[in-house]
N, C-alpha and C positions, 0 to 999 in steps of 0.2 A: 514453579518459582513464585515466591511471595510478591505481593504488590510492593513496588519500590526497588526491587532488585533489578540490576541491569540484565536485559535479555539480549541486547545487541551492544557490542563494544567495538568501536572503530578507533584504531590507533595509528596516527601518522600516515594516513593513506595518501598516496600520490598516484596521479594518473594524468598522462599526457597523450595527446594525439599529434604527433609530429612536434612542431614548435609551440603548440597550444597546450599550456600547462593548466589543466582543468581543475584538478584537486592538488592542493599543496599542503602536505602534513596535516590533513584534515582529521580531527579526532572528535568523537562524541560517544555518549552512552544513552541508550534508550531503556527506560525503566518499565518493568512489568505493569501492564494495565493502563499505560498512558497513551494519549494521542499526541505525538510529536510532529510538528509541522516544520518542514524545511522550506524556507522562504529565500528566494534569490531571483535575480534577473534571468531572462531567457538566455540559455547558453552558459549559465554559470556553473553547471555541473550537477544539478539536482538529480536528473534522471540517471546520469552516469553513476552517481553515488548509490542509488538503490539497486541498480543493475550489478554493481560490484558486490553489494551485500549478499545477493543470491548467486553470485559468480556467473552471471550472464556475460559480464565483462571482467577480465582480470586486472586488478590494480598493478601498478609498476612496483610499488613497495608499500610496506605497512602491514598491519594485521587487522583481520576482521573476525570477531567471535560472535557466533549466532547460536543462541540457546545452549551455551556452554561448549560449543565446538568451534575450533579454528577451521575456517572453510578451506584454507590452503592445505590442510592435513588430510582432507577427506578424499577417498577413492570415489569413483563415479557413482557406485551404488549407494554409498553412504551420503553423498551429496544429494542424490535423488530423494533419499529418505528425508533429509533435512528440508529440501524444497517443498515436500508434501506438507510440512508444518508451517510454511510461509506462503500466504495467499498474496497474489499480485493482481490488483485491479488496474488494467491497462487504460490509458487515456482513450484509446480507440474502441474499448470494450472487448475487441478480439473475439466476438461471437462468430460461429461458423454459419454462414448464410444458408448453406444447403441442409442444415440440421434444424429440427424443431427445438423448441425450448427444452423439452425433456431430454432430447439427445445431446444438446449442449451441456446440460448439467450432468448427464451420465458420463460424459467424456473423461473427466478426471478420475471418476470411479473405475473406469476400464483400465486406466493406467496404474492405479495404486491399490485397487482391491482385487482379491481373488474372485474366481467365478462363483464360488460358494457364497462369499460375502455379498456379491452383487445380487445373487438370487434371493438372499434373505433380507437384505437391507436397502437396496438401491431405491426401490419405489418410495419407501418411507423417508429416505434421505432427501430425495428430490422434492417431495411434497413439503417437508419441513423447511427446506431452503427457500422454496417459493412462498411459503407462508411468512417466513421472516421478512421478506421484502414486499409482502402484500399483493402478490401476483399469481395466486394459485390458479386462476382461470386461464392463464396464458400457456399452460403446460403443453398443449398440442399446437400452438401457434408457431409461425416462422418469424425470425428476427425482422424481416421486411414489413411485417404487419404491426410492429410495435413502434411507439413514439421514441424519441431520443431518451427521455427520462426512463421509460420502461426498459429500454435496452440496457441502460446503466444499471438498473435494479437487477435485471437478469444476470448481467456480468458479475454483480456483487453476490447474487445467490450462488453462482458457480464457484466463486472464490470461497464462499462459506461452507460449501458442501463437505469439504474434507476437515472442517473444524480446525482451521489453522490457529496456531498460537500467536502468530504475527501476521499483520496485513499491511501490505505496501500499496498505497493509493497514489496513482500518478494523475494529477489534475482531475479529481473526481467530478467537478462541477463545470468544467470547461465546455462551452457550447450549449449549455442549458439556460433556459430563461430563469429569472431570479426566484420565482416561486418553486420551480422544480429543483433548482439549486439548493434551496432551503430544505426541501423534502429529502434530498439525498444527504445533506448534512445531518439532519435529524436521524436518518436511518443509520448513519455512521455512529452517532452517539448511542442509538439503541443497540447496535452490534457490540460496541465497547462494553455497555452495561450487561447485556445478556451473557456474553461469552468471555468477559474479562480480557478482551483482545488487546494486544499491544499493537499500535499502529504508527507507521511513518507516513505522513501525508505531504505530498508535493502539491502546492497550490499557489495561485496568484489571487484567488478570490478572497478579498478581505472579509466579506460577510461570512463565508464558510470558515475561514481561519478563526475569526472571533468566536464563532459558535462552537467549534469542535476542539480547539487546541487546549491542551493542558500546558504545553510549553512550545516555544518557537526557537529554532536555530536559524540564524541568518547566515547564508552561505555567500560570502563576498570575497572576491579575489582568491577563490579556491580554498578559503579557510573558514573555520567556525568562528565567525567574526564576533558575534555576540549572541547570547541566548537569554530567554526570559519569558514571562507571560505576555499575552497580547497587550494588556494594559501597560506593563512596564516598558515595552518596546515602543508603544504608541507615544509615550511621554519622553522617550529618549531624544535628546537634542543633537546627537551626532548626525551630521548631514548625510552620511551614507545610510543610516538607518531611517532617518526622517523622510527621505524621498519616497520610501515605500508606502508611507501613511498619509502623504499630502494629497 
């Protein structure tokens, strides 16, 4: 898809958990090659939204189209194929503690590549992914031997190894010191530039958001309340918007 074309379209998405209406007719488009930030209070539905996009959670009503496919129309095998094109960087990193860095990165390859592909290309893919995040020397280390920032980088390397067209970042800088947070933010920009990746980023970190966002959607009261650049929203005088920047 060309830059500027929508790669994700969400139309009138609703999701409730009992009496808690988390998403209410939520609609948005995410364009090819952009970093779109979803900003909202804790519990506002940001993580629910991105889990709906890859059908880890089913919406109650509405439509979600990802890379030209309506996710509700897909059989499980086609859904798995689509998910292989969508990388998910979990807030917790979700590394396997009992596996080396190499084995963590090989894990998605075992799920999505044939034996022949793995024999021919796995080693090169692992090395390139680690080079992308500046951690080639950690290939035989265990997650417990890595700092928090290094674990985040390894999780990103694992996300990148299948060359996803879309990356979903869930609080990528939470729990990191400011310097490491800036390094991760810069890495996200490098990934966007190198792979022309389209990203949805959930974050409360205003420094990260200012640095990486092309556009921001504010998720307030279950709706796409307002969208714009960091600068335009920072100048917005609406009290519901202003409180995020004060």
